[in-house]
KEDRENSE-519643 format. One record per residue (C-alpha): z, y, x; residue number from 1; chain; residue in one letter. Coordinates in pm, whole numbers, plus 50000, padded with zeros to 5 digits. Example, Ala and Ser with C-alpha at 12.3 -4.5 7.8 and 13.67 -1.06 7.14 Angstrom:
BEGIN
      z      y      x  num  cadena  residuo
  50780  49550  51230    1       A        A
  50714  49894  51367    2       A        S
! end
This chain:
BEGIN
      z      y      x  num  cadena  residuo
  54558  58391  42530    1       A        X
  54703  58124  42753    2       A        X
  54748  58203  43115    3       A        X
  54518  58002  43341    4       A        X
  54806  57955  43583    5       A        X
  55007  57713  43376    6       A        X
  55288  57531  43545    7       A        X
  55342  57155  43522    8       A        X
  55588  57008  43276    9       A        X
  55940  56970  43405   10       A        X
  56109  56631  43397   11       A        X
  56350  56751  43128   12       A        X
  56061  56876  42914   13       A        X
  55874  56547  42947   14       A        X
  56187  56359  42840   15       A        X
  56240  56586  42540   16       A        X
  55878  56548  42433   17       A        X
  55900  56170  42464   18       A        X
  56222  56151  42262   19       A        X
  56078  56380  41998   20       A        X
  55765  56167  41968   21       A        X
  55968  55849  41923   22       A        X
  56177  56008  41648   23       A        X
  55868  56148  41476   24       A        X
  55703  55806  41477   25       A        X
  56013  55657  41312   26       A        X
  56023  55939  41056   27       A        X
  55660  55885  40962   28       A        X
  55708  55509  40933   29       A        X
  56017  55548  40714   30       A        X
  55840  55801  40496   31       A        X
  55544  55564  40457   32       A        X
  55769  55288  40324   33       A        X
  55961  55519  40092   34       A        X
  56287  55568  40280   35       A        X
  56269  55942  40236   36       A        X
  56630  56045  40295   37       A        X
  56641  55887  40639   38       A        X
  56294  56024  40713   39       A        X
  56417  56370  40612   40       A        X
  56708  56347  40854   41       A        X
  56476  56238  41135   42       A        X
  56231  56520  41058   43       A        X
  56514  56770  41094   44       A        X
  56590  56619  41433   45       A        X
  56224  56645  41534   46       A        X
  56216  57009  41422   47       A        X
  56519  57080  41638   48       A        X
  56350  56924  41939   49       A        X
  56032  57124  41872   50       A        X
  56232  57447  41853   51       A        X
  56375  57374  42197   52       A        X
  56045  57258  42346   53       A        X
  55843  57565  42243   54       A        X
  56026  57824  42456   55       A        X
  56028  57585  42750   56       A        X
  55648  57578  42723   57       A        X
  55639  57958  42702   58       A        X
  55822  57974  43035   59       A        X
  55554  57748  43185   60       A        X
  55279  57984  43062   61       A        X
  55170  57729  42803   62       A        X
  55177  57965  42505   63       A        X
  54913  57783  42300   64       A        X
  55104  57456  42334   65       A        X
  55427  57638  42246   66       A        X
  55265  57766  41927   67       A        X
  55161  57411  41836   68       A        X
  55521  57295  41874   69       A        X
  55644  57583  41656   70       A        X
  55391  57477  41391   71       A        X
  55514  57119  41418   72       A        X
  55876  57233  41380   73       A        X
  55782  57443  41077   74       A        X
  55600  57150  40919   75       A        X
  55899  56922  40975   76       A        X
  56134  57177  40820   77       A        X
  55897  57220  40528   78       A        X
  55877  56844  40466   79       A        X
  56257  56823  40492   80       A        X
  56295  57101  40233   81       A        X
  56421  57378  40463   82       A        X
  56160  57632  40360   83       A        X
  56332  57938  40511   84       A        X
  56326  57791  40859   85       A        X
  55968  57675  40804   86       A        X
  55860  58028  40709   87       A        X
  56026  58176  41017   88       A        X
  55856  57927  41248   89       A        X
  55514  57965  41086   90       A        X
  55549  58340  41138   91       A        X
  55658  58287  41498   92       A        X
  55354  58070  41561   93       A        X
  55126  58332  41408   94       A        X
  55265  58596  41642   95       A        X
  55130  58406  41942   96       A        X
  54790  58287  42055   97       A        X
  54610  58048  41820   98       A        X
  54255  57930  41775   99       A        X
  54090  58098  41476  100       A        X
  54078  57779  41265  101       A        X
  54439  57700  41347  102       A        X
  54546  58053  41260  103       A        X
  54383  58020  40918  104       A        X
  54552  57683  40858  105       A        X
  54892  57823  40956  106       A        X
  54842  58126  40731  107       A        X
  54769  57884  40445  108       A        X
  55078  57676  40527  109       A        X
  55289  57992  40537  110       A        X
  55150  58108  40204  111       A        X
  55225  57770  40043  112       A        X
  55577  57781  40183  113       A        X
  55635  58134  40055  114       A        X
  55518  58041  39708  115       A        X
  55749  57739  39702  116       A        X
  56036  57950  39831  117       A        X
  55987  58207  39556  118       A        X
  56042  57942  39286  119       A        X
! end
């Protein structure tokens, strides 16, 4: 499980998380109004941010948070149609600490992704 001696976020990490959140908000808004191609591009950008954020959180002994960011990246890749990357990130998240309910949800997301990938 997560180490009780977590370290504070670095300035660079805070900036990355802020930028990622802004892009994700735009992606969700564009998706809501039906501009899916632009939303897809933004989701890929968010996934890239999440992939960089997760190991930075691992270094700060924030493994549970890192897993959440890997799940977010996987979800973004899945919504953007990059199922292979989504599968890899769901598996990476499952290899770390997760709450039981979250683990079950991620296993279901992985299973859905694998089924879609097999078609």
